[in-house]
C-alpha positions as CSV (number, residue, x, y, z in Angstrom):
1,M,-8.9,1.0,-4.0
2,H,-11.4,4.3,-4.1
3,L,-11.8,6.9,-1.6
4,H,-15.8,7.8,-3.8
5,N,-16.8,11.7,-3.5
6,Q,-13.5,11.8,-1.1
7,T,-15.7,10.2,1.7
8,I,-14.3,7.3,3.6
9,H,-16.6,5.0,5.1
10,I,-15.2,2.7,8.3
11,D,-17.2,0.5,10.4
12,P,-16.8,2.4,14.3
13,G,-17.3,-1.2,15.9
14,S,-14.5,-3.2,16.9
15,G,-15.9,-6.8,16.1
16,T,-14.9,-8.5,12.5
17,W,-16.4,-7.2,9.6
18,P,-18.7,-9.9,8.0
19,R,-17.1,-13.0,6.2
20,P,-19.3,-14.6,4.1
21,V,-19.5,-18.3,3.5
22,A,-19.2,-18.1,0.1
23,R,-15.9,-16.3,0.6
24,F,-14.2,-19.3,2.5
25,L,-16.0,-21.6,0.0
26,L,-13.8,-19.7,-2.8
27,A,-10.9,-20.1,-0.8
28,A,-10.8,-23.4,-0.4
29,A,-11.6,-24.0,-4.0
30,L,-8.3,-22.5,-4.7
31,L,-6.6,-24.5,-2.2
32,A,-4.6,-26.4,-4.6
33,T,-4.2,-23.3,-7.0
34,P,-0.4,-22.1,-5.1
35,G,0.5,-25.6,-5.7
36,C,1.1,-24.5,-9.2
37,A,2.2,-21.3,-8.7
38,T,5.4,-20.1,-10.0
39,L,7.9,-18.0,-8.0
40,D,8.5,-16.4,-11.1
41,A,6.9,-12.3,-10.1
42,D,7.6,-11.1,-13.5
43,R,4.0,-10.0,-13.6
44,E,3.9,-8.3,-10.2
45,L,7.0,-6.1,-11.8
46,D,5.6,-5.4,-14.8
47,I,2.7,-4.4,-13.0
48,T,4.8,-1.6,-10.9
49,A,6.4,-0.9,-14.0
50,A,2.9,0.0,-15.7
51,T,2.0,1.9,-12.6
52,A,5.4,3.8,-12.6
53,R,4.7,5.4,-15.6
54,R,2.9,7.8,-14.3
55,V,5.7,9.6,-13.3
56,T,6.9,9.7,-16.8
57,G,10.9,10.1,-18.4
58,T,12.8,9.4,-21.3
59,L,13.4,5.9,-20.5
60,D,10.7,3.1,-19.6
61,P,10.7,2.0,-16.2
62,A,11.0,-1.7,-17.2
63,D,14.2,-1.2,-19.2
64,A,15.2,1.3,-16.6
65,W,15.1,-1.4,-14.1
66,S,16.9,-4.3,-16.5
67,L,19.7,-1.7,-16.4
68,P,22.3,-2.3,-13.2
69,V,21.8,0.2,-10.1
70,Q,25.2,1.8,-10.6
71,G,25.6,1.2,-14.3
72,E,26.0,3.6,-16.8
73,S,22.6,5.6,-18.2
74,P,21.5,5.8,-21.8
75,A,19.2,8.8,-20.7
76,W,22.1,10.7,-19.7
77,D,26.1,10.6,-20.0
78,G,26.8,12.8,-16.9
79,V,28.0,15.4,-19.3
80,A,25.5,16.7,-21.5
81,P,22.6,19.2,-20.5
82,L,20.2,17.8,-18.0
83,G,16.7,18.3,-18.4
84,Y,13.8,17.1,-16.1
85,D,13.2,13.7,-17.7
86,A,16.4,12.3,-18.2
87,A,16.8,13.1,-14.8
88,V,13.8,10.8,-13.6
89,S,14.9,8.3,-15.6
90,V,18.6,8.4,-14.7
91,A,17.0,8.3,-11.0
92,L,14.5,4.8,-11.8
93,Q,17.8,3.6,-12.6
94,G,19.8,4.5,-9.7
95,D,18.0,4.8,-6.9
96,P,19.0,1.3,-4.7
97,T,15.8,2.1,-2.3
98,L,13.6,1.6,-5.4
99,R,16.2,-2.0,-6.2
100,S,15.0,-2.9,-2.5
101,A,11.4,-1.8,-3.1
102,L,11.2,-4.1,-5.9
103,A,13.1,-7.0,-3.9
104,V,10.1,-6.6,-1.5
105,I,7.8,-7.7,-4.7
106,V,9.8,-10.6,-5.4
107,E,10.3,-12.1,-1.8
108,K,6.3,-11.7,-0.9
109,R,5.9,-13.6,-4.3
110,A,7.7,-16.2,-2.7
111,W,6.1,-16.0,0.5
112,Y,2.7,-16.2,-1.6
113,V,4.0,-19.6,-3.3
114,Q,5.1,-20.7,0.6
115,E,2.1,-19.6,2.0
116,G,0.1,-22.0,-0.3
117,L,1.9,-25.3,0.3
118,P,1.0,-27.7,2.6
119,P,2.3,-28.7,5.7
120,N,5.4,-31.7,4.5
121,P,4.4,-35.4,5.9
122,T,5.9,-36.6,8.9
123,I,7.4,-40.4,8.3
124,A,8.8,-41.6,11.5
125,F,10.1,-45.5,12.0
126,G,12.1,-47.8,14.7
127,I,14.4,-50.6,14.9
128,G,14.3,-52.8,17.9
129,A,15.3,-55.8,20.3
130,A,12.8,-57.2,22.6
131,V,14.2,-57.6,26.2
132,D,12.1,-60.3,27.4
133,G,13.3,-62.9,25.0
134,L,9.7,-63.7,23.9
135,S,8.2,-61.7,20.9
136,G,8.5,-58.0,20.5
137,A,8.3,-55.4,17.7
138,P,11.3,-54.9,15.9
139,L,10.4,-52.6,13.1
140,F,7.6,-49.9,12.5
141,V,7.5,-47.4,9.9
142,Q,5.0,-44.4,10.7
143,G,3.6,-41.3,8.6
144,L,1.9,-39.3,10.2
145,Q,-0.3,-35.7,8.0
146,A,-1.7,-32.9,9.2
147,L,-5.1,-31.8,7.9
148,S,-5.8,-28.6,10.0
149,W,-3.7,-26.9,6.8
150,I,-7.0,-27.6,5.0
151,W,-9.5,-25.1,6.5
152,K,-6.1,-22.6,7.9
153,N,-4.4,-22.5,4.1
154,P,-6.9,-20.4,2.4
155,W,-6.4,-17.5,5.2
156,R,-2.9,-17.4,5.2
157,V,-2.9,-17.4,1.4
158,E,-5.3,-14.3,1.5
159,A,-3.2,-13.0,3.8
160,A,-0.2,-13.3,1.4
161,E,-1.8,-11.8,-1.7
162,A,-2.7,-8.4,0.4
163,E,1.2,-8.6,1.5
164,L,2.3,-8.8,-2.2
165,R,-0.4,-6.4,-3.9
166,A,0.9,-3.7,-0.9
167,A,4.5,-4.2,-1.7
168,V,3.2,-3.4,-5.8
169,Y,1.9,-0.1,-4.9
170,T,4.6,0.6,-2.0
171,A,6.9,0.3,-5.3
172,G,5.1,2.1,-7.6
173,E,4.7,4.9,-4.8
174,Q,8.6,5.0,-3.9
175,C,8.7,5.8,-8.0
176,V,6.3,8.9,-7.5
177,T,8.3,9.7,-4.7
178,I,11.6,10.2,-6.9
179,M,10.2,11.5,-9.6
180,A,8.7,14.3,-7.5
181,K,12.4,15.1,-5.3
182,T,14.2,15.0,-8.7
183,R,12.1,17.2,-10.6
184,T,12.0,19.9,-7.7
185,E,16.1,19.1,-6.9
186,L,16.3,19.9,-11.3
187,A,14.0,23.1,-10.4
188,A,16.4,24.0,-7.8
189,V,19.7,23.8,-10.1
190,L,17.5,25.6,-12.5
191,A,17.1,28.2,-10.0
192,A,20.7,28.4,-9.0
193,Q,21.9,28.8,-12.0
194,E,19.4,31.7,-12.7
195,T,20.2,33.3,-9.6
196,L,24.3,32.7,-10.4
197,S,23.9,34.6,-13.4
198,L,21.8,37.9,-12.0
199,D,24.8,37.9,-9.3
200,E,27.4,38.3,-12.2
201,R,25.6,40.7,-13.8
202,Y,24.9,42.7,-10.4
203,V,28.7,42.3,-10.0
204,E,29.1,43.8,-13.3
205,I,27.2,47.0,-12.7
206,T,28.3,48.0,-9.3
207,Q,31.8,47.6,-10.9
208,K,30.7,49.9,-12.8
209,T,29.3,52.2,-10.6
210,V,32.7,52.2,-8.1
211,D,34.9,53.2,-11.2
212,L,32.2,56.1,-12.3
213,V,32.5,57.3,-8.5
214,R,36.4,56.9,-8.3
215,E,36.8,59.0,-11.7
216,M,34.3,61.7,-10.2
217,Q,36.0,61.6,-6.6
218,V,40.0,62.0,-8.1
219,A,38.0,65.0,-10.1
220,G,37.0,66.4,-7.0
221,E,33.4,66.2,-7.4
222,L,32.3,63.3,-4.6
223,A,33.9,62.7,-1.1
224,Q,36.0,59.9,-0.1
225,L,32.7,58.7,1.6
226,D,31.0,58.5,-1.4
227,L,33.3,56.0,-3.3
228,D,33.6,54.1,0.1
229,R,30.0,53.1,0.1
230,A,29.9,52.2,-3.9
231,I,33.1,50.0,-3.1
232,V,31.2,48.1,-0.3
233,D,28.3,47.0,-2.5
234,H,30.7,46.5,-5.2
235,E,31.7,43.8,-2.3
236,E,28.5,42.7,-1.1
237,A,27.9,41.8,-4.7
238,V,31.0,40.1,-5.2
239,S,29.9,38.1,-1.8
240,S,26.6,37.1,-3.0
241,M,28.1,35.9,-6.3
242,I,30.9,33.3,-4.6
243,A,27.6,32.5,-2.0
244,S,25.4,31.7,-5.5
245,Q,28.3,29.8,-7.2
246,H,28.4,27.4,-4.2
247,A,24.7,27.0,-4.0
248,L,24.9,25.9,-7.6
249,I,27.5,23.2,-6.6
250,T,25.4,22.0,-3.9
251,A,22.6,21.9,-5.5
252,K,23.8,20.1,-8.2
253,L,25.5,17.5,-5.6
254,T,22.1,17.0,-3.9
255,L,20.3,15.9,-7.5
256,L,23.7,13.7,-8.6
257,G,22.5,12.1,-5.0
258,T,18.8,11.5,-5.7
259,M,19.5,10.2,-8.9
260,G,22.4,7.8,-8.1
261,R,25.2,9.1,-9.3
262,P,26.9,10.9,-5.9
263,D,30.3,10.9,-7.4
264,A,29.5,12.2,-11.2
265,T,31.2,15.5,-12.2
266,I,29.0,18.8,-11.9
267,D,30.6,20.3,-15.3
268,W,27.1,20.2,-16.8
269,V,24.1,22.8,-17.2
270,A,20.5,21.8,-16.5
271,V,17.9,22.8,-19.0
272,G,14.2,23.2,-18.8
273,D,11.9,25.6,-17.9
274,L,11.0,27.2,-14.8
275,P,8.3,26.5,-13.8
276,P,7.5,23.8,-16.8
277,T,4.1,24.0,-18.4
278,W,1.5,20.9,-17.1
279,Q,-2.2,20.4,-17.6
280,I,-3.2,20.9,-13.9
281,P,-6.9,20.9,-13.3
282,K,-7.8,24.0,-11.6
283,D,-10.9,23.0,-9.6
284,E,-10.4,21.6,-6.4
285,N,-12.8,18.7,-6.5
286,E,-11.7,17.3,-9.4
287,L,-7.6,16.8,-7.6
288,L,-9.3,15.2,-4.4
289,A,-11.0,12.8,-7.1
290,L,-7.3,12.8,-8.6
291,A,-6.2,11.2,-5.4
292,A,-9.1,8.9,-4.5
293,T,-8.4,6.8,-7.8
294,G,-4.8,7.6,-7.6
295,R,-2.8,7.4,-4.5
296,L,-1.0,4.3,-3.8
297,D,0.3,4.4,-0.4
298,V,-3.7,4.7,0.4
299,A,-4.3,1.7,-1.8
300,A,-0.9,-0.5,0.1
301,S,-2.4,0.7,3.5
302,W,-6.0,-1.1,2.5
303,E,-3.9,-4.1,1.8
304,Q,-2.4,-3.8,5.1
305,V,-6.9,-3.8,5.8
306,R,-6.7,-6.8,4.2
307,K,-3.9,-8.3,5.5
308,I,-4.8,-8.3,9.3
309,E,-8.7,-9.4,8.0
310,A,-6.9,-12.5,6.9
311,D,-5.0,-13.3,10.1
312,L,-8.0,-12.2,11.8
313,G,-10.1,-15.5,9.7
314,L,-6.8,-17.6,10.7
315,A,-7.1,-16.9,14.2
316,E,-10.7,-18.2,14.3
317,T,-9.5,-21.6,13.4
318,R,-8.2,-21.4,16.8
319,R,-11.3,-22.9,17.9
320,F,-11.5,-26.0,15.4
321,P,-9.5,-28.6,16.9
322,E,-6.6,-29.5,15.2
323,V,-7.0,-32.8,13.3
324,G,-3.8,-35.0,11.9
325,L,-4.4,-38.8,10.2
326,M,-1.8,-41.5,11.0
327,V,-0.7,-44.8,9.1
328,Q,1.5,-47.3,10.8
329,Y,3.5,-50.7,9.8
330,R,4.9,-52.9,12.3
331,D,6.3,-55.9,11.9
332,S,7.0,-58.4,15.1
333,F,9.5,-61.3,15.9
334,S,7.3,-63.5,15.8
335,G,6.6,-62.7,12.2
336,R,3.1,-61.1,12.4
337,E,2.8,-58.1,10.5
338,G,0.1,-55.4,10.8
339,V,-1.0,-51.9,9.7
340,L,-2.6,-49.4,12.1
341,G,-4.8,-46.4,11.3
342,G,-5.9,-43.7,13.4
343,G,-5.4,-40.3,14.3
344,E,-5.0,-37.6,16.4
345,I,-7.0,-34.4,17.8
346,T,-6.3,-31.3,19.7
347,I,-9.2,-30.0,21.4
348,P,-9.1,-26.3,21.9
349,I,-10.0,-26.8,25.9
350,L,-7.2,-24.8,27.5
351,D,-6.4,-22.2,24.6
352,N,-9.9,-21.6,22.9
353,G,-8.2,-18.8,20.2
354,E,-9.7,-15.8,21.9
355,P,-7.1,-14.0,22.9
356,A,-5.6,-14.4,19.7
357,I,-9.0,-13.1,18.0
358,A,-9.3,-10.1,20.5
359,M,-5.5,-9.3,19.7
360,Q,-6.2,-9.5,15.7
361,N,-9.5,-7.6,16.2
362,A,-7.4,-5.1,17.8
363,K,-4.5,-5.0,14.9
364,L,-7.5,-4.4,12.7
365,Q,-9.2,-1.5,14.1
366,Q,-5.6,0.2,13.9
367,A,-5.4,-0.9,10.5
368,R,-8.7,0.8,9.4
369,M,-7.7,3.9,11.2
370,N,-4.2,4.2,9.6
371,Y,-6.1,3.6,6.3
372,L,-8.8,6.4,7.4
373,A,-5.0,8.6,8.1
374,A,-3.7,8.2,5.6
375,S,-6.9,8.9,3.0
376,E,-7.2,12.1,5.1
377,V,-3.7,13.0,5.0
378,A,-3.7,12.6,0.8
379,Q,-7.0,14.7,0.4
380,R,-4.6,17.5,2.7
381,E,-1.7,17.6,0.9
382,V,-3.9,18.0,-2.1
383,R,-5.5,20.9,-1.0
384,V,-2.6,22.4,0.8
385,S,-0.3,21.8,-2.0
386,L,-2.8,23.5,-4.0
387,N,-2.7,26.6,-2.4
388,K,0.7,26.7,-2.7
389,L,0.6,26.6,-5.7
390,L,-1.7,29.8,-6.2
391,E,0.1,31.6,-3.8
392,A,3.5,30.9,-5.8
393,R,1.8,31.7,-9.4
394,S,-0.2,34.8,-7.9
395,R,3.2,36.1,-6.4
396,V,5.1,35.7,-9.8
397,Q,2.6,37.4,-11.9
398,V,2.3,40.6,-9.5
399,I,6.8,40.4,-9.7
400,R,6.5,40.3,-13.8
401,R,3.6,42.6,-14.0
402,G,4.2,45.7,-11.4
403,Q,8.0,45.2,-10.0
404,L,10.6,44.4,-12.6
405,E,10.0,46.3,-15.2
406,A,9.5,49.3,-12.7
407,A,12.6,47.8,-10.9
408,I,14.9,47.8,-13.9
409,A,13.5,51.0,-15.8
410,A,14.5,53.2,-12.7
411,Q,17.9,51.4,-12.2
412,E,18.6,51.8,-15.5
413,R,17.1,55.8,-15.4
414,S,19.1,56.5,-12.2
415,D,22.1,55.3,-14.1
416,A,21.8,57.7,-16.8
417,A,20.4,60.7,-14.2
418,Y,23.6,59.8,-12.0
419,A,26.4,60.5,-14.8
420,E,24.5,64.3,-15.7
421,G,24.4,64.9,-11.9
422,E,21.0,64.9,-11.3
423,V,20.4,62.3,-8.9
424,D,22.5,61.8,-5.7
425,L,24.6,58.6,-5.4
426,N,21.7,57.1,-2.9
427,T,19.3,57.1,-5.4
428,L,21.4,55.2,-7.5
429,L,22.8,52.1,-5.0
430,M,19.2,52.1,-4.0
431,T,17.2,51.6,-7.1
432,Q,20.4,49.0,-8.2
433,R,19.7,46.9,-4.9
434,Q,15.9,47.2,-5.7
435,R,16.4,45.6,-9.2
436,I,18.7,42.1,-8.0
437,E,16.2,42.3,-5.1
438,V,13.2,42.0,-7.2
439,E,14.9,39.5,-10.4
440,R,16.1,37.0,-6.9
441,R,12.7,37.1,-5.8
442,L,11.2,36.5,-9.4
443,V,13.4,33.5,-9.2
444,Q,12.6,31.9,-5.9
445,Q,9.1,32.4,-6.9
446,E,9.5,30.3,-10.0
447,F,11.6,27.9,-8.2
448,A,8.8,27.8,-5.7
449,T,5.8,27.5,-7.8
450,M,7.7,24.3,-9.9
451,Q,8.1,23.0,-6.4
452,A,4.3,23.4,-5.6
453,M,3.8,22.0,-8.6
454,C,5.6,18.9,-7.5
455,Q,4.4,19.1,-4.6
456,L,0.4,18.6,-6.0
457,R,1.3,16.2,-8.9
458,Q,2.5,13.6,-5.7
459,A,-0.1,14.5,-3.8
460,V,-2.8,13.4,-6.3
461,G,-0.7,10.0,-7.0
462,G,2.0,11.2,-9.6
463,S,-0.1,12.0,-12.4
464,F,-2.7,14.6,-13.5
465,D,-3.5,12.4,-16.3
466,P,-6.7,9.8,-14.9
467,V,-5.7,7.1,-17.0
468,L,-2.1,6.7,-15.9
469,N,-3.2,8.0,-12.6
470,D,-5.2,5.1,-11.8
471,V,-4.4,2.7,-9.2
472,P,-3.9,-0.8,-10.9
473,E,-6.5,-3.6,-9.0
474,F,-5.3,-7.2,-9.7
475,E,-6.0,-10.7,-8.1
476,I,-3.0,-12.6,-7.4
477,E,-5.0,-16.1,-7.4
478,K,-5.9,-15.3,-11.3
479,Q,-1.9,-15.3,-12.3
480,A,-1.8,-19.1,-10.0
481,R,-4.8,-20.1,-12.0
482,D,-3.0,-18.9,-15.7
483,D,0.0,-20.5,-14.5
484,G,-1.2,-23.6,-13.4
485,E,-3.4,-24.1,-16.4
486,E,-0.3,-23.2,-18.8
487,D,1.7,-25.6,-16.7
488,L,-1.0,-28.9,-17.4
489,S,-0.9,-28.0,-20.9
C-alpha cells in the first residue's frame, strides 16, 4: 500500500472494479493450496514483530511477546530508573490489548485455513421393510457432494487473506500507538519531576524572604503588612509544591497503567532528556512521503477494500446454478442391486443474486471512502503535528534565549538590592514570581515539544527511518504453497 505523491486515486463509480479472467483462473489454480496450509500463525506473527521494530525498545517485540503478559520484565525491575526504551519494552509485554490483537492474527490464520477447505460430503442411508409383502428397497446408501465451492472458494480464500493481512497491520499499529503513548507519558513524568524540583526551590526562596522580612519587621523597619504579604507568597509556593507532588504521582500511575503494571510501586525516578534528540526530517513533503508508505492503519483500511472486493466476487457467483453430485446404491428384497448416479441443480430464478451484489457494491463504495478518509487523516495528522512541533520548539527557544536568563538575573539582583534597601518588597516578590513562572513555562514547552514529536512520529507510521517505517507487503498464498512443499517433502 503506497500513497504515491500523497494523492489517492479512487474510482468514483458505484460499479465493480475490473476483475480480469486471469485473476479468477489464478485463484482457481490455488484452490487446493489451503488444504495444505498450516494453522500455525508464526509467519504472520514474525511479520508483525518485524513491523513493530519501528517503535524501538530495549527488547525485541517478539521477545517481549514470548514473556507472560503479567510476568516480570527483563527490561525493568520496577525499582531502577526508568527510561524511554525500557518503558516501551515493558508496555509491549504487558499491554493486554496488544495480546488481544496478536490473538486475532491467530484467529484469522485459522479462518483462512477454514475458508480454503471444501465442504464435507454427505452420506445418507436407510433400512426399510416392504409393507405390500411383495418387493421393496430395504437398504440404500447415498453420497452427496456439492460442487459449487469450486467457483465460490477462491473468493472466500481471498477475503480471508485480506482479513489476515489487516490483522497483522492492526497489531503493528497497536504497537505504534503504545509507543507514542508510553513515551509521551514518560515525558510527562520527567516534566513533573522537573516542576516539583522548581517548586521546592521556590519554597526555599520564599522562606528566606519571609525570614528576612520578619527580621526587618521586628527591627521596626517594615510594617506587619509587608510580612503578611511575604507569608502569603510563601504559602502559595507550598501549595504549588504539594500540587506538583501529587501531579508526579498521577503521572507515574498513568504511565504504569499504560505499561501494564498498574499495581507497581512508584518509588522510582524517570531518566532521559526532555525532549530527547531525534533525527526528524524538516521537510513537510518528506514527512508526508513517510506517512504514505508507513501508515499501518491505512494499510489495514486498504485490506478492507480488498476483502469487500472478494465478497462482491462471491456474491456474483449467486448468478450461477448450485450444482451437486449424487451416487446411490440400492438393494431390494428380491436381491436386486443397483447403483444410481445423478446430480442436483438449483437454478437462480427467484433469487438471482442481484440484491446481494447491490449490497456488496454499496459496502465496497463505503470501504473505498473509508480508505480515502484514513489516507486524508494521515496527511492531516502529519501537517498538524509538524506545526505543533515547530511552535513548541520556537517557544522553547524564546524562553531559553530571552526570558529565562533575564528572569533569573532579575530575581537574584532584587534579592541583593532588597537586602541593601535599594528596592521595595513589591519588586522582590514580583521578580521571584516571574522567575518561577518562566521556569515552569519552559518545562511545559519542553513537554509540549516531546508530545508533538511523539504525535508526529505516530502520524508518519511509527519511525522516521524509511526502512523501518515501510509497510510490509506479503502474500498468504506463498506461505501455504511453501507449507505444502515442505509437507510433501
